[in-house]
C-alpha positions as a Markdown table, in Angstrom:
| # | Residue | x | y | z |
|---|---|---|---|---|
| 1 | Met | -4.6 | -25.7 | 5.9 |
| 2 | Glu | -2.3 | -26.5 | 3.4 |
| 3 | Glu | 1.3 | -28.7 | 4.9 |
| 4 | Leu | 4.2 | -27.3 | 4.2 |
| 5 | Gln | 6.6 | -28.9 | 2.0 |
| 6 | Val | 10.2 | -27.9 | 3.1 |
| 7 | Val | 12.4 | -28.8 | 0.0 |
| 8 | Glu | 16.1 | -30.1 | 1.6 |
| 9 | Ile | 19.1 | -27.7 | 0.5 |
| 10 | Glu | 21.9 | -29.9 | -0.2 |
| 11 | Lys | 25.1 | -28.9 | 1.9 |
| 12 | Gly | 27.6 | -29.0 | -0.2 |
| 13 | Asn | 28.5 | -25.9 | -1.8 |
| 14 | Leu | 25.8 | -23.4 | -0.5 |
| 15 | Asn | 26.0 | -20.0 | -0.2 |
| 16 | Ile | 25.9 | -17.5 | 2.7 |
| 17 | Tyr | 21.8 | -17.1 | 1.5 |
| 18 | Glu | 21.3 | -20.5 | 1.4 |
| 19 | Lys | 23.0 | -21.0 | 4.8 |
| 20 | Leu | 21.0 | -18.8 | 6.2 |
| 21 | Leu | 17.9 | -19.9 | 5.0 |
| 22 | Lys | 18.7 | -23.6 | 6.3 |
| 23 | Ala | 19.5 | -22.3 | 9.9 |
| 24 | Arg | 16.3 | -21.0 | 9.9 |
| 25 | Ile | 14.6 | -24.0 | 8.8 |
| 26 | Met | 16.9 | -26.1 | 11.0 |
| 27 | Phe | 15.9 | -23.8 | 13.8 |
| 28 | Gln | 12.0 | -24.0 | 12.7 |
| 29 | Lys | 12.4 | -27.8 | 12.7 |
| 30 | Lys | 13.6 | -27.6 | 16.2 |
| 31 | Asn | 10.2 | -26.4 | 17.5 |
| 32 | Leu | 11.3 | -24.8 | 20.9 |
| 33 | Lys | 9.1 | -23.4 | 23.7 |
| 34 | Pro | 10.1 | -20.1 | 25.2 |
| 35 | Lys | 11.2 | -20.7 | 29.1 |
| 36 | Gly | 11.0 | -16.9 | 30.1 |
| 37 | Tyr | 8.4 | -15.6 | 31.8 |
| 38 | Asn | 6.8 | -12.1 | 32.0 |
| 39 | Lys | 4.4 | -11.9 | 34.7 |
| 40 | Tyr | 3.9 | -8.1 | 34.7 |
| 41 | Ser | 2.6 | -8.5 | 31.4 |
| 42 | Asp | 1.9 | -12.5 | 31.5 |
| 43 | Phe | 3.1 | -13.4 | 28.0 |
| 44 | Tyr | 5.9 | -16.0 | 27.4 |
| 45 | Tyr | 9.5 | -15.0 | 25.9 |
| 46 | Phe | 13.0 | -16.6 | 24.6 |
| 47 | Glu | 16.0 | -16.2 | 26.3 |
| 48 | Leu | 19.2 | -16.5 | 25.2 |
| 49 | Asp | 20.2 | -19.7 | 26.9 |
| 50 | Asp | 16.8 | -20.8 | 25.2 |
| 51 | Ile | 18.0 | -20.4 | 22.0 |
| 52 | Leu | 21.8 | -20.1 | 21.7 |
| 53 | Pro | 22.9 | -24.0 | 22.0 |
| 54 | Val | 20.5 | -25.1 | 19.3 |
| 55 | Ile | 22.3 | -22.1 | 17.1 |
| 56 | Thr | 25.5 | -22.9 | 17.9 |
| 57 | Glu | 24.7 | -26.7 | 16.5 |
| 58 | Ile | 23.1 | -25.4 | 13.3 |
| 59 | Cys | 26.0 | -23.0 | 12.7 |
| 60 | Leu | 28.6 | -25.4 | 13.4 |
| 61 | Asn | 26.7 | -28.3 | 11.2 |
| 62 | Leu | 26.6 | -25.4 | 8.5 |
| 63 | Gly | 30.2 | -23.9 | 8.4 |
| 64 | Val | 29.3 | -20.7 | 9.6 |
| 65 | Ile | 29.7 | -18.2 | 12.9 |
| 66 | Cys | 27.5 | -15.8 | 14.5 |
| 67 | Leu | 29.5 | -12.8 | 15.3 |
| 68 | Val | 28.0 | -10.1 | 17.9 |
| 69 | Ser | 29.3 | -7.1 | 18.4 |
| 70 | Phe | 28.6 | -3.2 | 20.0 |
| 71 | Gly | 29.5 | 0.3 | 19.2 |
| 72 | Asn | 28.5 | 3.7 | 20.6 |
| 73 | Glu | 25.3 | 3.8 | 17.8 |
| 74 | Leu | 24.9 | 0.7 | 16.0 |
| 75 | Ala | 25.2 | -3.2 | 17.5 |
| 76 | Gln | 25.4 | -6.0 | 14.9 |
| 77 | Leu | 25.5 | -9.7 | 14.2 |
| 78 | Arg | 27.3 | -11.1 | 11.3 |
| 79 | Phe | 26.4 | -14.2 | 10.5 |
| 80 | Lys | 30.0 | -15.5 | 8.7 |
| 81 | Asp | 31.0 | -18.2 | 6.2 |
| 82 | Leu | 33.5 | -19.9 | 8.1 |
| 83 | Lys | 35.5 | -21.2 | 4.7 |
| 84 | Asn | 35.4 | -17.6 | 2.5 |
| 85 | Asp | 34.7 | -13.9 | 3.3 |
| 86 | Glu | 31.3 | -14.3 | 2.5 |
| 87 | Glu | 28.9 | -12.4 | 5.7 |
| 88 | Ile | 24.8 | -11.3 | 6.6 |
| 89 | Val | 25.4 | -8.2 | 8.9 |
| 90 | Phe | 22.3 | -7.5 | 11.0 |
| 91 | Thr | 22.2 | -4.1 | 12.7 |
| 92 | Ser | 20.5 | -2.7 | 15.5 |
| 93 | Pro | 20.2 | 0.7 | 17.0 |
| 94 | Met | 21.9 | 0.7 | 20.7 |
| 95 | Ser | 19.6 | 1.9 | 23.7 |
| 96 | Thr | 20.1 | 2.3 | 27.2 |
| 97 | Ala | 18.2 | 0.7 | 30.5 |
| 98 | Lys | 17.7 | 2.2 | 33.4 |
| 99 | Leu | 16.7 | -0.9 | 35.9 |
| 100 | Lys | 16.2 | -0.1 | 39.4 |
| 101 | Ala | 19.0 | -0.1 | 42.1 |
| 102 | Cys | 21.8 | -1.4 | 39.1 |
| 103 | His | 25.0 | 0.1 | 38.4 |
| 104 | Glu | 25.5 | 1.2 | 35.5 |
| 105 | Val | 28.2 | -1.7 | 34.1 |
| 106 | Gln | 25.0 | -3.8 | 34.9 |
| 107 | Asn | 22.4 | -1.3 | 32.9 |
| 108 | Leu | 24.7 | -2.4 | 30.5 |
| 109 | Gly | 24.8 | -5.5 | 30.2 |
| 110 | Ala | 21.3 | -5.4 | 30.1 |
| 111 | Val | 21.0 | -3.8 | 26.8 |
| 112 | Glu | 23.9 | -6.0 | 25.6 |
| 113 | Thr | 21.5 | -8.9 | 26.6 |
| 114 | Tyr | 18.7 | -7.8 | 25.1 |
| 115 | Ile | 19.7 | -6.4 | 21.8 |
| 116 | Lys | 22.1 | -9.7 | 21.6 |
| 117 | Arg | 18.5 | -11.7 | 21.9 |
| 118 | Tyr | 16.9 | -9.6 | 19.5 |
| 119 | Leu | 19.6 | -9.8 | 17.0 |
| 120 | Tyr | 19.6 | -13.4 | 17.1 |
| 121 | Met | 15.6 | -13.7 | 16.9 |
| 122 | His | 16.1 | -11.2 | 13.5 |
| 123 | Cys | 19.1 | -13.2 | 11.8 |
| 124 | Phe | 17.0 | -16.7 | 12.8 |
| 125 | Glu | 13.9 | -15.3 | 12.1 |
| 126 | Ile | 12.5 | -16.6 | 15.3 |
| 127 | Ala | 9.3 | -15.7 | 15.8 |
| 128 | Glu | 7.4 | -15.7 | 20.0 |
| 129 | Ser | 3.6 | -16.0 | 20.4 |
| 130 | Asp | 1.5 | -12.9 | 19.2 |
| 131 | Gln | -0.4 | -13.1 | 22.7 |
| 132 | Met | -0.3 | -9.4 | 23.1 |
| 133 | Asp | -1.5 | -8.4 | 19.9 |
| 134 | Gly | -4.0 | -11.2 | 19.1 |
| 135 | Ala | -4.8 | -13.0 | 22.1 |
| 136 | Thr | -7.8 | -11.0 | 23.4 |
| 137 | Thr | -10.5 | -8.7 | 21.8 |
| 138 | Glu | -10.3 | -6.1 | 25.0 |
| 139 | Gln | -8.5 | -3.2 | 23.8 |
| 140 | Pro | -5.8 | -2.3 | 25.8 |
| 141 | Pro | -6.3 | 0.0 | 28.8 |
| 142 | Gln | -6.8 | 3.8 | 27.9 |
| 143 | Arg | -4.7 | 6.6 | 29.2 |
| 144 | Gln | -6.7 | 9.2 | 30.1 |
| 145 | Tyr | -5.3 | 12.8 | 31.1 |
| 146 | Gln | -7.2 | 16.2 | 30.6 |
| 147 | Gly | -5.5 | 19.5 | 32.0 |
| 148 | Gln | -4.9 | 22.8 | 31.0 |
| 149 | Gln | -2.2 | 22.3 | 28.4 |
| 150 | Gly | -4.6 | 20.0 | 26.3 |
| 151 | Gln | -5.2 | 16.4 | 26.5 |
| 152 | Tyr | -3.7 | 13.1 | 26.3 |
| 153 | Gln | -6.2 | 10.3 | 25.2 |
| 154 | Gly | -4.0 | 7.1 | 25.1 |
| 155 | Gln | -2.1 | 5.0 | 22.2 |
| 156 | Gly | 0.3 | 8.1 | 21.6 |
| 157 | Gln | -2.3 | 10.2 | 21.1 |
| 158 | Tyr | -2.4 | 14.1 | 22.2 |
| 159 | Gln | -4.4 | 16.5 | 21.4 |
| 160 | Ala | -3.8 | 20.0 | 21.3 |
| 161 | Pro | -5.6 | 22.5 | 23.2 |
| 162 | Pro | -6.7 | 25.4 | 21.2 |
| 163 | Pro | -4.4 | 27.8 | 20.2 |
| 164 | Gln | -5.4 | 30.7 | 22.6 |
| 165 | Gln | -4.7 | 28.3 | 25.3 |
| 166 | Gln | -1.2 | 26.7 | 24.1 |
| 167 | Arg | 1.1 | 26.1 | 27.1 |
| 168 | Gln | 4.0 | 23.6 | 27.1 |
| 169 | Tyr | 3.1 | 20.2 | 27.4 |
| 170 | Gln | 5.2 | 18.1 | 29.2 |
| 171 | Ala | 4.0 | 14.4 | 28.8 |
| 172 | Pro | 3.2 | 11.7 | 31.3 |
| 173 | Pro | 5.8 | 9.6 | 32.4 |
| 174 | Gln | 6.7 | 6.7 | 30.2 |
| 175 | Gln | 7.1 | 3.8 | 32.0 |
| 176 | Gln | 9.9 | 0.8 | 30.4 |
| 177 | Tyr | 9.3 | -2.7 | 29.9 |
| 178 | Tyr | 12.1 | -4.7 | 29.4 |
| 179 | Arg | 11.8 | -8.5 | 28.3 |
């Protein structure tokens, strides 16, 4: 495989897109390893405290700041130049969490933490290992459901019963996984 050659961009008068590109390159050169570990699914992931100190230092060096905010419908990360009004905005839809034995505020904090992490990962194009997608040749376990109401075949596939037997279908409960 041919080695990637990185052309250095002078720090001088970079526009916001050049600064973002330089920030991504600087982050990738740090070659960080994720420290978070999901025991249930057996994979590692980046936590905010893995990436934020590095991102903050890079932003300071380039004269930009990342500002995260949350609304009712959208969360956003603004990658903003400190010397002018240039900015790039990254967005994500808001979501919910229902963690066991937690108050509403704790669930809100979990949602904000997860979305914030994903916004930073999107902005800096932080890639985590594809262990779950490509590490094995085995198929993921298939859920099987058969009943009078139709068949649930796993992987999101549902086969409806013949028209004469159609009844209201209620999907099996979905499990939610959070990283």
